[in-house]
All heavy atoms as an XYZ file, in Angstrom:
835
protein
N      46.447    -12.988      4.447
C      45.474    -12.046      4.944
C      44.570    -11.550      3.813
O      43.376    -11.373      4.004
C      46.193    -10.889      5.631
C      45.297     -9.820      6.156
S      44.298    -10.481      7.513
C      43.373     -9.071      7.938
N      45.177    -11.353      2.615
C      44.396    -10.864      1.491
C      43.314    -11.857      1.089
O      42.267    -11.469      0.613
C      45.305    -10.564      0.301
C      46.175     -9.354      0.497
C      46.998     -9.096     -0.729
C      47.889     -7.894     -0.523
N      48.696     -7.599     -1.694
N      43.546    -13.150      1.255
C      42.566    -14.157      0.895
C      41.506    -14.321      1.982
O      40.386    -14.748      1.702
C      43.251    -15.490      0.639
C      44.152    -15.450     -0.579
C      44.924    -16.737     -0.743
O      45.018    -17.534      0.182
N      45.501    -16.935     -1.921
N      41.830    -14.017      3.208
C      40.910    -14.209      4.320
C      39.739    -13.236      4.250
O      38.591    -13.627      4.482
C      41.654    -14.028      5.660
O      42.755    -14.934      5.697
C      40.735    -14.304      6.830
N      39.997    -11.987      3.928
C      38.939    -10.971      3.894
C      37.869    -11.307      2.854
O      36.684    -11.316      3.189
C      39.540     -9.566      3.662
C      38.437     -8.544      3.457
C      40.427     -9.173      4.833
N      38.212    -11.631      1.607
C      37.159    -12.002      0.653
C      36.399    -13.261      1.089
O      35.184    -13.355      0.895
C      37.903    -12.249     -0.659
C      39.167    -11.491     -0.529
C      39.507    -11.517      0.930
N      37.101    -14.215      1.691
C      36.427    -15.427      2.148
C      35.420    -15.102      3.244
O      34.294    -15.618      3.234
C      37.451    -16.449      2.656
C      36.813    -17.682      3.200
C      36.214    -18.615      2.359
C      36.779    -17.912      4.561
C      35.602    -19.743      2.865
C      36.175    -19.042      5.073
C      35.581    -19.964      4.229
N      35.765    -14.257      4.187
C      34.854    -13.873      5.271
C      33.650    -13.129      4.697
O      32.509    -13.370      5.105
C      35.589    -13.031      6.337
C      34.614    -12.423      7.328
C      36.630    -13.880      7.049
N      33.876    -12.258      3.724
C      32.764    -11.537      3.086
C      31.860    -12.531      2.355
O      30.638    -12.478      2.470
C      33.299    -10.449      2.130
C      33.976     -9.337      2.937
C      32.177     -9.884      1.275
C      34.716     -8.326      2.100
N      32.450    -13.469      1.631
C      31.668    -14.487      0.924
C      30.879    -15.345      1.903
O      29.680    -15.591      1.703
C      32.597    -15.369      0.084
C      31.917    -16.560     -0.518
C      31.082    -16.410     -1.616
C      32.097    -17.821      0.025
C      30.434    -17.504     -2.165
C      31.456    -18.916     -0.521
C      30.626    -18.767     -1.623
N      31.497    -15.785      2.979
C      30.830    -16.610      3.972
C      29.674    -15.853      4.628
O      28.588    -16.403      4.829
C      31.834    -17.080      5.028
C      31.327    -18.077      6.057
C      30.877    -19.356      5.366
C      32.407    -18.374      7.071
N      29.870    -14.594      4.923
C      28.805    -13.767      5.507
C      27.631    -13.634      4.543
O      26.470    -13.694      4.951
C      29.332    -12.381      5.870
O      30.343    -12.469      6.830
N      27.924    -13.451      3.272
C      26.874    -13.328      2.263
C      26.085    -14.631      2.139
O      24.854    -14.624      2.117
C      27.476    -12.944      0.915
C      26.486    -12.786     -0.237
C      25.509    -11.658      0.057
C      27.214    -12.532     -1.536
N      26.777    -15.754      2.087
C      26.109    -17.048      1.964
C      25.232    -17.311      3.185
O      24.092    -17.754      3.061
C      27.142    -18.186      1.775
C      26.487    -19.550      1.935
C      27.799    -18.068      0.416
N      25.740    -17.031      4.368
C      24.964    -17.264      5.594
C      23.740    -16.361      5.662
O      22.700    -16.755      6.194
C      25.826    -17.049      6.825
S      27.080    -18.337      7.028
N      23.831    -15.173      5.128
C      22.680    -14.260      5.186
C      21.619    -14.627      4.150
O      20.469    -14.236      4.284
C      23.140    -12.818      4.977
O      23.607    -12.633      3.657
N      21.967    -15.410      3.119
C      21.012    -15.782      2.088
C      20.207    -17.029      2.440
O      19.176    -17.283      1.848
C      21.732    -16.002      0.760
C      22.355    -14.771      0.132
C      23.084    -15.147     -1.149
C      21.307    -13.709     -0.160
N      20.694    -17.805      3.395
C      19.952    -18.996      3.785
C      18.805    -18.601      4.686
O      18.843    -17.597      5.370
C      20.864    -20.005      4.505
O      21.392    -19.395      5.670
C      21.975    -20.478      3.594
N      17.765    -19.401      4.668
C      16.590    -19.093      5.476
C      16.146    -20.343      6.207
O      16.437    -21.462      5.805
C      15.459    -18.581      4.583
N      15.432    -20.120      7.281
C      14.877    -21.215      8.053
C      13.361    -21.105      8.024
O      12.814    -20.015      8.134
C      15.375    -21.146      9.494
C      14.808    -22.230     10.370
C      15.375    -22.187     11.774
O      16.423    -21.602     12.000
N      14.682    -22.780     12.708
N      12.714    -22.236      7.879
C      11.265    -22.241      7.907
C      10.819    -21.888      9.314
O      11.352    -22.382     10.295
C      10.723    -23.629      7.517
C      11.106    -23.948      6.079
C       9.228    -23.710      7.723
C      10.793    -25.360      5.669
N       9.849    -21.026      9.416
C       9.318    -20.682     10.732
C       7.795    -20.704     10.672
O       7.199    -20.471      9.626
C       9.817    -19.310     11.191
O       9.388    -18.316     10.302
N       7.214    -21.034     11.801
C       5.763    -21.038     11.914
C       5.384    -20.153     13.080
O       6.178    -19.909     13.981
C       5.208    -22.468     12.115
C       5.777    -23.090     13.389
C       5.501    -23.343     10.918
C       5.155    -24.397     13.763
N       4.165    -19.679     13.075
C       3.720    -18.839     14.189
C       3.221    -19.724     15.324
O       2.983    -20.923     15.142
C       2.606    -17.896     13.721
O       1.423    -18.634     13.490
N       3.045    -19.129     16.484
C       2.581    -19.901     17.636
C       1.121    -20.334     17.501
O       0.622    -21.081     18.332
C       2.815    -19.136     18.932
C       2.055    -17.832     18.987
O       1.411    -17.436     18.019
N       2.133    -17.159     20.112
N       0.436    -19.913     16.446
C      -0.926    -20.392     16.186
C      -0.944    -21.896     15.921
O      -1.984    -22.539     16.059
C      -1.541    -19.678     14.977
C      -1.754    -18.195     15.222
O      -1.872    -17.803     16.396
O      -1.803    -17.439     14.240
N       0.196    -22.458     15.536
C       0.279    -23.881     15.225
C       0.668    -24.723     16.429
O       0.674    -25.948     16.348
C       1.271    -24.127     14.083
C       0.770    -23.599     12.772
C       1.140    -22.343     12.336
C      -0.087    -24.348     11.995
C       0.675    -21.845     11.130
C      -0.561    -23.865     10.787
C      -0.181    -22.601     10.355
N       1.038    -24.091     17.551
C       1.374    -24.836     18.756
C       0.112    -25.485     19.313
O      -0.960    -24.894     19.290
C       1.951    -23.918     19.837
C       3.292    -23.307     19.513
C       3.764    -22.263     20.279
C       4.074    -23.755     18.467
C       4.992    -21.683     20.015
C       5.299    -23.181     18.190
C       5.760    -22.144     18.978
N       0.218    -26.702     19.845
C      -0.952    -27.303     20.488
C      -1.392    -26.477     21.695
O      -0.577    -25.824     22.345
C      -0.447    -28.676     20.946
C       0.764    -28.941     20.129
C       1.361    -27.606     19.833
N      -2.671    -26.519     21.982
C      -3.229    -25.794     23.128
C      -4.112    -26.738     23.920
O      -4.516    -27.803     23.423
C      -4.029    -24.585     22.644
N      -4.427    -26.357     25.149
C      -5.309    -27.169     25.981
C      -6.624    -27.390     25.243
O      -7.195    -26.466     24.676
C      -5.544    -26.485     27.312
N      -7.067    -28.631     25.207
C      -8.287    -28.986     24.496
C      -8.039    -29.606     23.134
O      -8.942    -30.175     22.529
N      -6.802    -29.537     22.637
C      -6.467    -30.133     21.340
C      -6.171    -31.625     21.499
O      -5.699    -32.073     22.544
C      -5.230    -29.466     20.731
C      -5.486    -28.060     20.242
O      -6.661    -27.675     20.148
O      -4.505    -27.356     19.954
N      -6.434    -32.387     20.444
C      -6.080    -33.803     20.395
C      -5.336    -34.041     19.089
O      -5.804    -33.662     18.027
C      -7.334    -34.695     20.456
O      -8.031    -34.423     21.670
C      -6.955    -36.165     20.425
N      -4.163    -34.654     19.191
C      -3.340    -34.968     18.031
C      -3.439    -36.463     17.753
O      -3.184    -37.284     18.628
C      -1.879    -34.585     18.291
C      -0.872    -34.969     17.229
C      -1.106    -34.184     15.954
C       0.540    -34.746     17.735
N      -3.831    -36.805     16.532
C      -3.887    -38.198     16.106
C      -2.712    -38.452     15.174
O      -2.472    -37.671     14.248
C      -5.196    -38.494     15.372
C      -6.415    -38.377     16.256
C      -7.111    -37.188     16.353
C      -6.849    -39.466     17.000
C      -8.225    -37.062     17.165
C      -7.973    -39.358     17.821
C      -8.652    -38.156     17.898
O      -9.751    -38.050     18.710
N      -1.984    -39.529     15.405
C      -0.863    -39.860     14.537
C      -0.848    -41.358     14.289
O      -1.448    -42.135     15.025
C       0.465    -39.404     15.162
O       0.650    -40.018     16.422
N      -0.159    -41.756     13.238
C      -0.020    -43.160     12.889
C       1.421    -43.404     12.481
O       2.058    -42.540     11.885
C      -0.965    -43.521     11.750
N       1.939    -44.577     12.805
C       3.326    -44.905     12.513
C       3.380    -46.180     11.681
O       2.809    -47.200     12.053
C       4.129    -45.105     13.825
C       5.554    -45.534     13.516
C       4.124    -43.833     14.654
N       4.053    -46.095     10.548
C       4.311    -47.266      9.712
C       5.727    -47.721     10.044
O       6.691    -47.027      9.755
C       4.186    -46.895      8.237
C       4.350    -48.088      7.315
O       4.833    -49.145      7.772
O       3.999    -47.974      6.134
N       5.856    -48.883     10.680
C       7.163    -49.369     11.106
C       7.994    -49.951      9.963
O       9.200    -50.136     10.109
C       7.002    -50.418     12.204
C       6.484    -49.804     13.481
O       6.829    -48.674     13.825
N       5.634    -50.530     14.181
N       7.367    -50.245      8.830
C       8.086    -50.793      7.681
C       7.706    -50.044      6.405
O       7.130    -50.614      5.480
C       7.766    -52.289      7.528
C       8.154    -53.184      8.706
C       7.553    -54.564      8.542
C       9.653    -53.255      8.846
N       8.031    -48.759      6.321
C       7.636    -48.005      5.128
C       8.401    -48.477      3.897
O       9.563    -48.859      3.975
C       8.002    -46.565      5.483
C       9.100    -46.694      6.476
C       8.805    -47.945      7.257
N       7.714    -48.439      2.760
C       8.370    -48.801      1.501
C       7.720    -48.005      0.382
O       6.588    -47.557      0.490
C       8.236    -50.300      1.235
O       6.879    -50.656      1.083
N       8.454    -47.835     -0.691
C       7.927    -47.148     -1.854
C       7.813    -45.645     -1.698
O       7.109    -44.997     -2.459
N       8.509    -45.059     -0.737
C       8.455    -43.618     -0.508
C       9.724    -42.991     -1.077
O      10.838    -43.417     -0.759
C       8.367    -43.277      0.994
C       7.184    -43.977      1.639
C       8.330    -41.776      1.216
C       5.845    -43.519      1.148
N       9.572    -42.001     -1.916
C      10.708    -41.282     -2.472
C      10.588    -39.818     -2.061
O       9.621    -39.146     -2.417
C      10.724    -41.378     -4.008
O      10.757    -42.756     -4.369
C      11.929    -40.665     -4.581
N      11.555    -39.345     -1.299
C      11.592    -37.946     -0.880
C      12.583    -37.234     -1.788
O      13.755    -37.584     -1.843
C      12.015    -37.793      0.597
C      11.106    -38.606      1.513
C      12.052    -36.331      0.995
C       9.670    -38.137      1.540
N      12.120    -36.228     -2.492
C      12.972    -35.481     -3.411
C      13.681    -34.353     -2.669
O      13.281    -33.984     -1.564
C      12.128    -34.910     -4.565
O      11.074    -34.137     -4.016
C      11.535    -36.033     -5.399
N      14.719    -33.789     -3.256
C      15.429    -32.690     -2.607
C      14.507    -31.497     -2.346
O      13.464    -31.341     -2.989
C      16.522    -32.320     -3.613
C      16.688    -33.526     -4.465
C      15.338    -34.170     -4.522
N      14.916    -30.655     -1.410
C      14.137    -29.471     -1.043
C      13.956    -28.555     -2.237
O      14.751    -28.549     -3.169
C      14.835    -28.723      0.088
N      12.895    -27.792     -2.207
C      12.615    -26.846     -3.277
C      11.128    -26.760     -3.518
O      10.335    -27.489     -2.928
N      10.743    -25.882     -4.383
C       9.333    -25.677     -4.677
C       8.779    -26.722     -5.615
O       9.511    -27.552     -6.166
N       7.494    -26.664     -5.811
C       6.769    -27.520     -6.739
C       7.038    -28.999     -6.484
O       7.472    -29.745     -7.360
C       7.133    -27.147     -8.188
C       6.134    -27.724     -9.182
O       4.966    -27.935     -8.802
O       6.538    -27.982    -10.325
N       6.799    -29.441     -5.240
C       7.036    -30.816     -4.840
C       5.726    -31.581     -4.743
O       4.699    -31.039     -4.365
C       7.720    -30.859     -3.464
C       9.064    -30.194     -3.433
C      10.119    -31.006     -4.158
O      10.066    -32.224     -4.169
N      11.069    -30.328     -4.765
N       5.766    -32.852     -5.067
C       4.643    -33.758     -4.845
C       5.199    -35.030     -4.232
O       6.026    -35.703     -4.844
C       3.933    -34.096     -6.171
O       3.478    -32.885     -6.767
C       2.754    -35.008     -5.929
N       4.768    -35.338     -3.009
C       5.201    -36.548     -2.328
C       4.002    -37.456     -2.188
O       2.923    -37.040     -1.782
C       5.789    -36.225     -0.965
C       7.042    -35.401     -1.010
C       7.824    -35.147     -2.091
C       7.645    -34.714      0.080
N       8.883    -34.361     -1.751
C       8.794    -34.070     -0.415
C       7.347    -34.579      1.416
C       9.628    -33.319      0.386
C       8.179    -33.829      2.221
C       9.313    -33.205      1.705
N       4.169    -38.722     -2.506
C       3.085    -39.689     -2.462
C       3.284    -40.626     -1.274
O       4.186    -41.456     -1.256
C       3.066    -40.492     -3.768
C       1.933    -41.492     -3.822
O       1.109    -41.538     -2.883
O       1.870    -42.238     -4.798
N       2.425    -40.479     -0.255
C       2.509    -41.311      0.941
C       1.400    -42.358      0.986
O       1.109    -42.906      2.042
C       2.437    -40.432      2.196
C       3.606    -39.496      2.331
C       3.447    -38.141      2.141
C       4.860    -39.974      2.660
C       4.518    -37.268      2.276
C       5.945    -39.120      2.791
C       5.771    -37.760      2.599
N       0.785    -42.662     -0.130
C      -0.347    -43.583     -0.131
C       0.063    -45.018      0.172
O      -0.788    -45.837      0.508
C      -1.090    -43.540     -1.482
O      -0.163    -43.836     -2.526
C      -1.726    -42.181     -1.718
N       1.347    -45.360      0.074
C       1.776    -46.721      0.384
C       1.983    -46.952      1.873
O       2.190    -48.085      2.291
C       3.082    -47.066     -0.357
O       4.109    -46.160      0.072
C       2.911    -46.978     -1.865
N       1.939    -45.900      2.670
C       2.120    -46.068      4.118
C       0.948    -46.830      4.715
O      -0.206    -46.629      4.336
C       2.258    -44.713      4.805
C       3.524    -43.924      4.486
C       3.489    -42.576      5.181
C       4.761    -44.698      4.894
N       1.255    -47.701      5.655
C       0.231    -48.470      6.342
C       0.525    -48.457      7.833
O       1.654    -48.701      8.250
C       0.227    -49.916      5.850
C      -0.088    -50.042      4.387
C      -0.028    -51.491      3.930
O       0.028    -52.410      4.729
N      -0.034    -51.698      2.627
N      -0.478    -48.179      8.638
C      -0.339    -48.202     10.085
C      -1.528    -48.963     10.659
O      -2.670    -48.693     10.297
C      -0.292    -46.779     10.636
N      -1.280    -49.912     11.540
C      -2.364    -50.732     12.045
C      -3.316    -49.985     12.993
O      -4.451    -50.400     13.172
C      -1.650    -51.862     12.783
C      -0.307    -51.312     13.119
C       0.015    -50.329     12.044
N      -2.862    -48.901     13.580
C      -3.712    -48.151     14.499
C      -3.221    -46.711     14.602
O      -2.107    -46.397     14.208
C      -3.735    -48.800     15.888
C      -2.360    -48.959     16.502
C      -1.804    -47.954     17.272
C      -1.629    -50.121     16.289
C      -0.546    -48.096     17.822
C      -0.356    -50.271     16.843
C       0.177    -49.258     17.611
N      -4.063    -45.850     15.123
C      -3.665    -44.461     15.348
C      -3.339    -44.257     16.819
O      -3.840    -44.958     17.691
C      -4.780    -43.476     14.935
O      -5.935    -43.767     15.702
C      -5.088    -43.563     13.460
N      -2.488    -43.284     17.060
C      -2.116    -42.897     18.422
C      -2.796    -41.579     18.729
O      -2.904    -40.711     17.869
C      -0.609    -42.764     18.540
C       0.108    -44.057     18.273
C       1.600    -43.881     18.308
N       2.233    -45.163     18.027
C       3.529    -45.341     18.002
N       4.343    -44.347     18.224
N       4.031    -46.535     17.745
N      -3.202    -41.424     19.942
C      -3.926    -40.224     20.351
C      -3.153    -39.530     21.473
O      -2.802    -40.155     22.468
C      -5.319    -40.618     20.833
C      -6.176    -39.469     21.242
C      -7.570    -39.935     21.659
O      -7.874    -41.117     21.650
N      -8.393    -39.004     22.045
N      -2.864    -38.242     21.281
C      -2.238    -37.423     22.311
C      -3.200    -36.293     22.642
O      -3.578    -35.515     21.766
C      -0.893    -36.842     21.829
O      -0.043    -37.915     21.422
C      -0.218    -36.043     22.926
N      -3.594    -36.214     23.898
C      -4.553    -35.212     24.359
C      -3.794    -34.129     25.120
O      -2.992    -34.426     26.007
C      -5.625    -35.856     25.281
C      -6.594    -34.810     25.781
C      -6.350    -36.971     24.538
N      -4.035    -32.875     24.752
C      -3.408    -31.735     25.420
C      -4.414    -31.111     26.381
O      -5.533    -30.797     25.992
C      -2.935    -30.699     24.396
C      -1.785    -31.197     23.553
C      -2.014    -31.892     22.372
C      -0.475    -31.015     23.962
C      -0.968    -32.379     21.614
C       0.580    -31.503     23.211
C       0.331    -32.180     22.034
O       1.374    -32.662     21.293
N      -3.987    -30.963     27.639
C      -4.840    -30.370     28.675
C      -4.033    -29.299     29.400
O      -2.818    -29.216     29.261
C      -5.279    -31.433     29.681
C      -6.118    -32.549     29.080
C      -6.498    -33.554     30.144
C      -7.355    -34.669     29.560
N      -7.715    -35.654     30.590
N      -4.715    -28.497     30.195
C      -3.974    -27.522     31.000
C      -3.113    -28.293     31.994
O      -3.481    -29.398     32.434
C      -4.926    -26.569     31.718
O      -5.737    -27.285     32.615
N      -1.958    -27.756     32.333
C      -0.989    -28.470     33.167
C      -1.583    -28.898     34.505
O      -1.234    -29.954     35.033
C       0.246    -27.606     33.383
N      -2.487    -28.114     35.054
C      -3.099    -28.451     36.330
C      -3.938    -29.714     36.294
O      -4.222    -30.304     37.334
N      -4.334    -30.147     35.106
C      -5.138    -31.354     34.977
C      -4.290    -32.620     34.911
O      -4.828    -33.721     34.928
C      -6.029    -31.274     33.734
C      -7.117    -30.231     33.841
C      -7.967    -30.210     32.586
O      -7.522    -29.762     31.533
N      -9.182    -30.708     32.707
N      -2.969    -32.480     34.863
C      -2.088    -33.640     34.828
C      -1.899    -34.226     36.212
O      -2.114    -33.549     37.228
N      -1.478    -35.467     36.264
C      -1.258    -36.143     37.542
C      -0.095    -35.562     38.330
O      -0.054    -35.693     39.554
C      -1.014    -37.643     37.308
C      -2.226    -38.328     36.726
O      -3.358    -38.032     37.093
N      -1.991    -39.235     35.799
N       0.862    -34.952     37.640
C       2.053    -34.423     38.293
C       2.223    -32.927     38.063
O       3.327    -32.405     38.081
C       3.299    -35.180     37.801
C       3.169    -36.670     37.951
C       2.846    -37.473     36.865
C       3.338    -37.260     39.188
C       2.710    -38.839     37.000
C       3.202    -38.635     39.338
C       2.885    -39.432     38.252
N       1.116    -32.228     37.838
C       1.155    -30.797     37.552
C       1.865    -29.979     38.614
O       2.561    -29.017     38.305
N       1.742    -30.374     39.882
C       2.402    -29.640     40.960
C       3.920    -29.714     40.856
O       4.629    -28.831     41.338
C       1.940    -30.176     42.314
N       4.431    -30.741     40.213
C       5.885    -30.897     40.045
C       6.443    -30.014     38.929
O       7.651    -29.867     38.809
C       6.226    -32.356     39.737
O       5.818    -33.197     40.791
N       5.553    -29.463     38.111
C       5.959    -28.614     36.994
C       5.188    -27.293     37.059
O       4.322    -27.036     36.225
C       5.704    -29.336     35.662
C       6.419    -30.646     35.552
C       5.792    -31.837     35.886
C       7.745    -30.680     35.128
C       6.460    -33.041     35.799
C       8.417    -31.889     35.028
C       7.780    -33.075     35.374
N       5.490    -26.448     38.031
C       4.696    -25.237     38.239
C       4.744    -24.235     37.096
O       3.824    -23.441     36.945
C       5.280    -24.639     39.520
C       6.659    -25.206     39.615
C       6.593    -26.563     38.982
N       5.778    -24.259     36.268
C       5.880    -23.304     35.167
C       5.241    -23.832     33.881
O       5.145    -23.100     32.898
C       7.339    -22.934     34.924
C       7.956    -22.185     36.091
C       9.367    -21.729     35.820
O       9.801    -21.784     34.647
O      10.032    -21.322     36.768
N       4.790    -25.081     33.891
C       4.203    -25.666     32.691
C       2.832    -25.065     32.418
O       2.094    -24.711     33.335
C       4.084    -27.177     32.856
N       2.520    -24.928     31.135
C       1.219    -24.402     30.714
C       0.257    -25.516     30.303
O      -0.926    -25.435     30.576
C       1.400    -23.432     29.536
C       2.239    -22.234     29.923
O       1.889    -21.569     30.909
O       3.245    -21.978     29.240
N       0.797    -26.532     29.611
C      -0.056    -27.626     29.167
C       0.645    -28.966     29.404
O       1.860    -29.023     29.578
C      -0.456    -27.504     27.677
C       0.750    -27.546     26.765
C      -1.288    -26.264     27.428
C       0.399    -27.575     25.290
N      -0.153    -30.017     29.414
C       0.364    -31.374     29.535
C      -0.164    -32.185     28.360
O      -1.320    -32.055     27.979
C      -0.021    -32.017     30.886
C      -1.535    -32.087     31.055
C       0.588    -33.410     31.035
N       0.714    -32.988     27.764
C       0.325    -33.903     26.693
C       0.229    -35.286     27.313
O       1.193    -35.771     27.905
C       1.357    -33.888     25.573
N      -0.924    -35.907     27.176
C      -1.136    -37.223     27.758
C      -1.366    -38.246     26.657
O      -2.208    -38.044     25.783
C      -2.349    -37.204     28.700
C      -2.164    -36.269     29.883
C      -3.399    -36.187     30.760
O      -4.503    -36.131     30.263
N      -3.180    -36.167     32.056
N      -0.575    -39.329     26.708
C      -0.754    -40.416     25.737
C      -0.459    -41.741     26.425
O       0.256    -41.788     27.428
C       0.154    -40.228     24.526
O       1.498    -40.444     24.874
N      -0.987    -42.801     25.879
C      -0.775    -44.128     26.451
C       0.685    -44.543     26.297
O       1.272    -45.126     27.198
C      -1.708    -45.162     25.778
C      -3.153    -44.840     26.135
C      -1.348    -46.576     26.162
C      -4.179    -45.654     25.379
N       1.298    -44.226     25.150
C       2.662    -44.668     24.869
C       3.710    -43.942     25.713
O       4.701    -44.541     26.105
C       3.008    -44.466     23.387
C       2.199    -45.285     22.424
C       0.837    -44.656     22.124
O       0.657    -43.466     22.369
O      -0.033    -45.393     21.667
N       3.504    -42.663     25.971
C       4.544    -41.853     26.615
C       4.183    -41.492     28.057
O       5.054    -41.311     28.889
C       4.805    -40.569     25.791
C       5.869    -39.717     26.446
C       5.232    -40.931     24.387
N       2.937    -41.372     28.372
C       2.520    -40.910     29.689
C       2.213    -39.425     29.621
O       1.450    -38.987     28.769
N       2.826    -38.648     30.501
C       2.584    -37.201     30.538
C       3.852    -36.428     30.214
O       4.915    -36.718     30.754
C       2.071    -36.776     31.914
C       0.713    -37.321     32.243
C       0.170    -36.806     33.564
O       0.946    -36.259     34.385
O      -1.025    -36.932     33.761
N       3.712    -35.447     29.339
C       4.797    -34.538     28.995
C       4.308    -33.116     29.248
O       3.271    -32.715     28.724
C       5.209    -34.703     27.529
C       5.729    -36.076     27.136
C       5.922    -36.151     25.629
C       7.027    -36.378     27.848
N       5.054    -32.357     30.052
C       4.650    -31.005     30.427
C       5.412    -29.977     29.592
O       6.619    -30.084     29.412
C       4.909    -30.771     31.919
C       3.952    -31.560     32.779
C       4.192    -32.889     33.097
C       2.782    -30.977     33.241
C       3.294    -33.621     33.861
C       1.876    -31.697     34.010
C       2.143    -33.015     34.315
O       1.236    -33.724     35.052
N       4.690    -28.984     29.073
C       5.257    -27.976     28.183
C       4.995    -26.570     28.702
O       3.937    -26.287     29.253
C       4.636    -28.079     26.779
C       4.970    -29.346     26.056
C       4.166    -30.470     26.165
C       6.098    -29.415     25.245
C       4.470    -31.640     25.488
C       6.406    -30.582     24.570
C       5.589    -31.690     24.693
O       5.904    -32.838     24.025
N       5.956    -25.696     28.462
C       5.792    -24.272     28.672
C       5.630    -23.641     27.291
O       6.399    -23.946     26.379
C       7.023    -23.670     29.377
O       7.200    -24.336     30.623
C       6.850    -22.173     29.609
N       4.647    -22.788     27.133
C       4.342    -22.196     25.838
C       4.509    -20.683     25.935
O       3.955    -20.043     26.817
C       2.900    -22.532     25.393
C       2.615    -21.954     24.022
C       2.670    -24.030     25.417
N       5.308    -20.133     25.005
C       5.464    -18.677     24.915
C       5.091    -18.269     23.485
O       4.671    -19.098     22.688
C       6.910    -18.237     25.214
O       7.777    -18.724     24.184
C       7.382    -18.741     26.570
N       5.292    -17.009     23.150
C       4.997    -16.535     21.800
C       5.916    -17.169     20.754
O       5.556    -17.262     19.588
C       5.133    -15.018     21.717
C       3.997    -14.304     22.452
O       2.966    -14.949     22.718
O       4.179    -13.113     22.763
N       7.103    -17.600     21.172
C       8.077    -18.101     20.204
C       8.559    -19.520     20.473
O       9.309    -20.064     19.669
C       9.309    -17.187     20.170
O       9.879    -17.141     21.486
C       8.949    -15.790     19.697
N       8.159    -20.118     21.585
C       8.690    -21.446     21.920
C       7.620    -22.362     22.484
O       6.706    -21.923     23.183
C       9.810    -21.338     22.962
C      11.044    -20.651     22.444
C      12.139    -20.588     23.514
O      11.798    -20.505     24.714
O      13.310    -20.632     23.139
N       7.786    -23.637     22.210
C       6.966    -24.715     22.758
C       7.980    -25.650     23.394
O       8.605    -26.461     22.720
C       6.185    -25.383     21.628
C       5.202    -26.407     22.088
C       3.984    -26.031     22.621
C       5.473    -27.761     21.968
C       3.051    -26.963     23.026
C       4.571    -28.711     22.373
C       3.357    -28.313     22.913
N       8.234    -25.516     24.697
C       9.368    -26.142     25.359
C       8.928    -27.256     26.289
O       8.065    -27.061     27.140
C      10.146    -25.086     26.171
O      10.446    -23.984     25.338
C      11.418    -25.669     26.720
N       9.549    -28.429     26.153
C       9.285    -29.572     27.009
C       9.935    -29.353     28.351
O      11.074    -28.999     28.468
C       9.827    -30.850     26.366
C       9.693    -32.140     27.153
C       8.235    -32.484     27.371
C      10.387    -33.278     26.421
């Protein structure tokens, strides 16, 4: 029992010192936004260093033959908007089709 109490105090301290990266809802996609992305299926020459400050990552060796386009519209503009009455926006892309999202101040939920 004497060893358990210090361990619990230590564990609580360690857990309280860790942090999670958070972003505001200003970064969530909104109706009218278009996201362009590219995928390199055979990446090489990329070195990702451990987490921490003062990082420089070089992605210049990445190659993608084409870009992908995802268009965000209001949910009512989607083909199946009636099936998702609580959705706020729909993401439309050739690869995936339609994905409906509910957007709040703290969540961007599929």
